[in-house]
N, C-alpha and C positions, 0 to 999 in steps of 0.2 A: 427802182432802177434795175434793169436787166443785167445779168452777169456780163454780157457782151459790152454793154455800155460802161459798166464799172471797169472792165479790163482796159477799154479804150481810154477812159478818163485817167486811170492810173498811169497808163503808158505815156500819155501826153505830159502828165506831171513829172514822170521820171526824166523825160527829155528836157523839160524846162530846168530841172535841177540836176544836171549831169554829175557835178562834183559830189553833191550829197549822196546821190544814188550810187556812184562809184565807190565811195568810202564804205557805205553800208554793205554793198555786195562784197567788197574786199574783206570786211570784218567777218561776215557770215561764211564766206568761202574759205578763209583761213581756218576758221574754227572747225568746219566740217572736214577739211583736208587733214588737219592735225589729228583729229580723232581716227580717221581711216588709216593714216600713215603709221601712227603709233601702235594701233592695234595690229597692223600688218607686221610690225617688228615682233610683237609678242606671239602672234600666230606663226611667224616664220621660225622663231626660236623653238616653239612646240613641235613643228614639223621636222626641224633639224634634229632634235633629240629623238623623235620617233624614227627617223631615218638611221641615226647612229645606232640605236638599239637593234634595228632590223639588220644592220650590217654584222651584228654579233652572231647571227645565225638564228634559226628557228628552234623553238622548244628548248631554250637554254636554262640551265639550272646551275647556280654558283654556290660553292661551299666555302665559307670563311672559317678559319680556325677561331675558336672562342665563341662564347655565347653572348650575343648582343640582345638587349631588350627591345630595341627599336626595330620596326619592320618597314620595309620599303625604303625608297630614297637611295642616295648614293652611299655605299658602304665606306667606312673609314679605312684608310690605306694602312695605317700603322696601329698597333695596339698589342697588348699582352694577352696571351691565351694560356689557360691552365695546362693544355696538352697540345703538342704540335700535330698537325696533319702530316702523315708520312706517305711515301710512295706505296707502302704496303696497304695503307687505308684506301688509296685510290685504286689499287689493283683489286681489292676486295669489292669495291663498288661496281666493277666491270661485270660481276656475276649477276647483277640485278637485271631481270629480263627487259624492263621498260627502258633501260639506258642503252642508247645506240653507241655512244663514244664517251670516253673519259680522258680528259687532258689535264694532268697535274702540271702546276706552274710554279717555278721558282724564279723570282725576279730580283734583279740587282743592277748596279751600274759598274761599268769597267771601261778602261781605255782600249780602243781598237786601233792598232797601228800598222802601217805599211810603209817601210823605209822611213822617210822623214815626216810622213803625214800621220797624224794621230787625232783621234776624236774620243770624247767621253760619251758613251751611249748607254741606252737601256739594254740589258741582256735578259732574255727570256729563256729559261731552261724548261723544256717540255718534251713531249713525245710526238710521233707523227700525227696523233689525233688532234693536235692543236690546229692543224691546217683544216681539218674537217669541221671542228667545232667553231672556229672563228672565220670560216669561209675564206681562207687564204689560198692564193694561187702563186705559183712561181712563173716568172717570165723567162727565166733561163735556168738550166740545170734541173735539179730534183729536190724533193723535200727530204726531211730526215729519214734515214732508212729504218727498217723495223728493228734492227739490232740495238738502236739507241734507246729502246724501252728498258733495257737492262745493262747496257754497256756505256762506259764513259768514253765515247769516241771523240776524236779531235776533229770534228766537222762542224760546219755552221752554215746558216742561210742568212744572207744580208738583205736589209731593206734597200729599196731602189735608190734613195738619196744617199745612203751611206756608201753604196757601191760606187756611185758616180763621184763622190768626193775622194774616195780612196783610189779608184782605178781609172776614173775618167771614162773615155770611150774604149779603153783596153778591155780585153776579156778577163773576167774575174774567176770563172769556173776553173777549178783545179789549182788556183793560186793559194798561197799560204799567207795568213795575217796573224798578228799577235793580239790575242784577247786577254787582257790582264797579264798574267805571267805564263800564258800557254800559247803555243802555236797551233792554229787550226786551219784546216783546208776548206776553202769555199766550195760548197757543192750546189748552191742554188742562190738565186736572187728573186726576191718577192716582186710581184708585178706592182706597177705604179698604183698607189692608193693613198688617200689623204688620212687625216686624223680620225680616230675612233675613240670617242669619249675621252679626249685629252691625250691619248697615246698616239704619237706620230709613228705609224707603221713603216714609214719610209726611212726612219732614222733609228732603227733598232737592229738587233742581231738575235737570231734564234739558235740555241745550242741544245744538245741532248740534256735531258733532265739530270742524269747521273753526272755529267760533266759540270753542270751548274752547281750541283750538290757539293762537289769537291772545290769548285772555284770559290764559293761563298761560305764554305765550311759550315753548312747547316743541313740538318736532316729534315727540317720542317718545310712544308710547302706554303707558298704565298697564297695560292688559291687552287681549287679544283673546279674545272669547268666541265660540265656534263651536257651532252645533247641527248634529249629524249626522243623516243619514237614519235612519229607524227600523231598517232592515235592514243598516246600515253595519257593516263590520268595523273595530273600534276600532284594532287593531294596524296594519292596512293604512292606515287614515286617518292615524294618527300618522306613519307612515313617509313618506306623501306630503307631509304638512305639513313635516316636517323636510327633505325633498328640496327643496321650494320655497324654504324659508328659506335653506338652504345655497347654493342657486343665486343668491339675491339678496344674500347676505352673504359673498361671496367664499370659499365653501367652509367657512365656520365654522358649526358646530352650536351656536349661542350662544343657544338658547331652552330653556325648560323647559315640558314639556307635562304637564298634570295633568288626568286624567279625573274625572268625577263619581263613578264607581264606586271609583276608588282613594282619593279623599278620604273617601268614606263608609266604606270598609273600614278605613281608618286610624283614623278616629274611633270606629268600632264596636269595634275591638280595644282602644282605650284605655278606652272607657267600660265594656266588658265586664270588663276587668281591674279597673277601679276598683270596679265593682259586687261582684265576688267578694271584693275586699279589704275592702269595707265589710261584707259578709256575715260574713267571718271575724272582724272586730272585734266585730260585734254578737253573734256566737256566744259570745264570752267571757262574756256575761251568763248564758248557759245553763250554762256550767261553774260559775259562781258559784251558780246555783240548784241544781246537782247537789251541790256542797259543802254547801249549806244543808240539802238533803235528808239527806245523810249525817250531819251533826251532829245534826239533830233525831231521826233514826232511832236513833242511838246513845243519845240521851237516852231515847227510847221503849223501847229494850231494857232499860235499867236500871229504868224505871218499870213494865214489864210482866213482870218476872221470874216472879212467881207465876202469871200467866196462861200464860206459856210452859211453866212446870213442870207445870201442870195439863194442858195439851195433850199433853205428852210422857207424863204419867202415864196418860192415857186411851188411849195407844197411838200417838200421833202421832210420826212419825219426824223425825229431824233434817232430812231432805230436805223434808218437808212444812212444817216451821217456816221453813226457808229460803225456800221458795216463797211462804209467806205474806207475808214481809217484802218480797220482790222484787215480788210482785203488788201490795202496798200502794203501793210506789214507782211502779210503772208506771201504776197507776190515777190517782195524783196527777198524774203527768206528762201522761197522756192528757187528763184534765179541764182541766189548766192550759193545754195546747196548744190545746184546742178554744176555751177562753176567749180565748186570745191571738189565734187566727185570726179570731174574731168581732170583737174590738176592732180588729185591724189592717185588716180589710176595711171596717169602718165608718169608720175614719179615712181610708182611701183614698177612699171614696165622698164623704165630706164635703169633703176637699181638692180632689177633682176638680170638685166643684160650685163651690168658692170660686175655684179657679184653672183654669178650663176650657181655657185656652191651653196648659197644661203637661200632656202626656199621661201622667199618673201611673198606673202599673199594675204590680202585682207580676209578676216573671218566673215562668214556669211552674214552675221548680225551687225557688222560694223556700219555698213551704209544705212540700213533702216534705223539703227540707234542714233547715228549722227544726225540724219535728216529729221527724225522724230524729235530729238532734243532741240534742234534748231527751230522747228515749227512751234513747239510748245513754248520755248523761250520767247520767240517773236510774238506769239499770241498773248502770252501773259503780260509781257512788258509793254505791249501796245494798248492794253485795256485802259490804263489811266489816261493817255492822250485821247483815246476814242471817246471815253466818257466825258472828258472835259469839252471836246468838240461838240458832242451831242447835247450838252447842257447849255450851250451858248444861246442867249436871247437873240432872235433874228434881227430885231430893230437895232439893238446895241452893236451887233456884229456888223451890220451894214454901215454903221457909223465908224467902224474900226475900234469899237470899245468892247469891254468885257473880256473874259478869258484870262 
């Protein structure tokens, strides 16, 4: 039987059994679509994390107080350290040639009030370099002045959301707000920007680092963010940083250095593994579809005994009968896979329009993996019905017996 004849034969069969064909197509299509959609979520999460780290700036190196044994991944926010990182430590790091900018950070929470309106927000104490290192821009006013590197000035820069809640559409530049127990003059408003690694930049306030040191009564820094030169060697820069800290900390190497690349690689490994696990779980639906194909094909064999007997009586071999059933299964899987791909891509496009901030996209391997799994499942589970049909005796089959 020629391929063209087999395709025509199977097409006529599908038209005669529309309900059965529709159910099989639905089962395969849903399985393929679920694999593509779920892996799209995992890939979207990976791209989202990649974008968030890119927003931190290029060539970023972070110093945490205390020695942690783990490397990569998200650093713990709280913990004890044998010795605090101080502003003097950060100033000493500025002398390393490979470092372009150093931004010491003191973090805490405080209430920000204007007249009867009050909010509890994150307060970041830093120097003007925080705007360069974190790639921050102001939509109104100016950033922290150079004097704030050494003076506890009563000035602040508001996040865009915080400004809107306190001042509405009124002008905020030059006005005074109460931050904790201090009055501060607003000198700038950050441009509209979303969350970055869980920190809502719109809902925070930036104050001079010396002011934050007094507000939270702490000499220790929360973090030190450093931006390296574009052609800097990370390994050599890290060694120079450790050498400076050891010299200042009586020979103790009591800091943890985390590079932007190491954090990104750790998150990528986690999210890639998660995506593969999700794909494996979704592929179970394709195995279920394969079992459904096998069961319906077994029923089809019993219903088509006379047809099979006639084919054999006309000279058809067992091999041709087997190919006929296997071809029927592969055609069903192919059409169901095409429908599933169309549905999945349509859903991805719709969700991308509804949630443009989340970079939803199927990984390159999701479609081949889904279709390949569907084809293998369809082929394997149709072997038993195909062999049973090929083994029918033509005489008994014409009488409606056997099988």
